[in-house]
C-alpha positions in Angstrom: -65.9 -7.9 5.1 -66.1 -4.3 4.2 -66.7 -1.6 6.8 -67.4 2.0 5.6 -67.0 4.8 8.2 -69.0 7.9 7.5 -70.2 11.0 9.4 -70.3 14.7 9.5 -67.1 16.7 8.8 -64.7 16.6 11.8 -66.6 13.7 13.4 -63.5 11.7 13.8 -63.8 9.3 10.8 -60.0 9.4 9.8 -58.9 9.3 13.4 -61.0 6.2 14.0 -59.4 4.7 10.9 -55.8 5.5 12.0 -56.4 4.1 15.6 -57.9 1.0 14.1 -54.8 0.6 11.9 -52.6 1.0 15.0 -54.6 -1.6 16.9 -54.6 -4.2 14.0 -50.8 -3.8 13.7 -50.4 -4.4 17.4 -52.2 -7.7 16.9 -49.7 -8.7 14.2 -51.8 -8.0 11.2 -50.3 -6.5 8.1 -52.2 -3.3 7.1 -51.9 -1.5 3.8 -53.7 1.3 1.9 -53.9 5.0 2.2 -54.8 7.8 4.6 -55.3 11.4 3.7 -54.1 13.5 6.7 -54.9 17.2 6.8 -52.2 19.8 6.3 -52.5 22.4 9.0 -50.9 25.8 8.9 -51.4 28.5 11.5 -54.3 26.4 12.9 -56.2 26.3 9.6 -56.5 23.4 7.2 -54.8 24.2 4.0 -54.7 20.9 2.2 -54.4 17.1 2.4 -51.6 14.6 2.0 -52.0 11.2 0.5 -50.0 8.7 2.5 -49.2 5.0 1.9 -50.1 3.2 5.2 -47.4 0.6 4.7 -44.4 2.4 3.1 -45.3 5.8 4.5 -44.6 7.5 1.1 -46.4 10.8 1.2 -47.4 13.6 -1.3 -49.5 16.6 -1.1 -52.7 15.9 -3.2 -54.9 18.9 -2.4 -54.0 22.4 -1.4 -55.4 25.9 -1.3 -52.1 27.1 -2.8 -52.0 24.9 -5.9 -52.5 27.0 -9.1 -53.3 23.9 -11.2 -55.7 20.9 -11.1 -59.4 20.4 -10.6 -61.1 22.4 -7.8 -63.4 21.3 -5.0 -64.3 24.3 -2.8 -61.1 26.1 -1.9 -58.8 23.1 -2.7 -57.1 22.3 -6.0 -56.4 18.6 -6.5 -53.3 17.1 -7.9 -54.7 13.9 -9.3 -51.2 12.7 -10.4 -50.0 12.7 -6.8 -53.0 10.8 -5.7 -52.6 8.2 -8.5 -48.9 7.8 -7.8 -49.3 7.0 -4.1 -52.8 5.6 -3.8 -52.8 3.1 -6.8 -49.5 1.6 -5.8 -50.5 1.4 -2.0 -53.8 -0.3 -2.8 -52.2 -2.7 -5.2 -49.5 -3.6 -2.7 -52.2 -4.0 0.1 -54.3 -6.3 -2.1 -51.3 -8.6 -2.7 -49.4 -8.5 0.5 -51.6 -7.3 3.5 -54.3 -8.8 5.7 -56.4 -5.7 5.8 -56.9 -2.8 3.4 -57.7 0.7 4.6 -58.7 3.6 2.4 -59.2 7.2 3.7 -61.1 8.5 1.9 -63.6 7.4 -0.7 -64.8 11.0 -1.5 -65.3 13.7 -4.1 -61.7 14.9 -4.3 -60.4 11.4 -4.6 -63.0 10.5 -7.3 -61.6 13.2 -9.6 -59.1 10.4 -10.4 -60.6 7.8 -12.8 -57.8 5.4 -11.9 -58.7 5.7 -8.2 -62.4 5.3 -8.9 -61.7 2.2 -10.9 -59.4 0.8 -8.2 -62.1 1.3 -5.6 -64.6 -0.5 -7.8 -62.3 -3.4 -8.1 -61.6 -3.5 -4.3 -65.3 -4.1 -3.8 -65.0 -7.4 -5.6 -62.1 -8.9 -3.5 -62.5 -11.1 -0.5 -60.3 -9.3 2.0 -61.2 -7.1 5.0 -61.5 -3.4 4.0 -62.0 -0.5 6.3 -62.7 2.8 4.5 -63.8 6.3 5.2 -66.7 7.1 3.0 -68.0 10.6 2.1 -71.7 10.9 2.9 -72.5 11.5 -0.7 -71.4 8.0 -1.6 -73.2 6.0 1.2 -76.0 4.8 -1.1 -73.6 3.7 -3.8 -71.4 1.6 -1.4 -73.8 0.3 1.4 -74.6 -2.8 -0.8 -70.9 -3.9 -0.4 -70.7 -3.9 3.4 -71.6 -2.3 6.7 -71.8 1.5 7.0 -71.0 2.9 10.5 -71.7 6.5 11.3 -69.0 8.0 13.4 -70.2 10.4 16.1 -68.9 11.9 19.3 -70.7 9.3 21.2 -69.0 6.3 19.5 -65.7 7.4 18.1 -63.6 6.6 21.2 -64.8 2.9 21.3 -65.0 2.2 17.6 -61.3 1.4 16.9 -61.3 -1.4 19.5 -64.7 -2.7 18.3 -63.6 -2.7 14.6 -60.3 -4.4 15.5 -62.1 -7.2 17.4 -64.6 -7.6 14.6 -61.9 -7.9 11.9 -59.8 -10.4 14.0 -62.8 -12.5 14.7 -63.9 -12.8 11.0 
């Protein structure tokens, strides 16, 4: 089972994923993978971390203050930081966890060929996956599983629904 969360910017996709992870853990499931929390400074988003869900190892992987790396909008991306955390976290989750979570399958993350390859291989495994999916990739990934649009109307109830769906499968 593969579930892809998509939606408009700031619709709550990552929050739904994080709450789903917490609920799955509360039911005794081992959850691994990555999340990419925002870095906020003075009320403004200035970058993103990449964080291993299981070990909690964290690095900055995109920032407005980086003077190196590939650029997407105002952010420069440190592909090395993404590869260091994400590849190890996903490999660990594949081998050791009940559920794999990925936040996010997106343009910045796809600057990394290693990450792109790792996501492709994830689509072939038989383990529950919940991933946040950038809108630009919906058509590419919908053949692998269910795509759910996160909206203000459904974002509060989605974590509980996703948790029940994963446990029942």
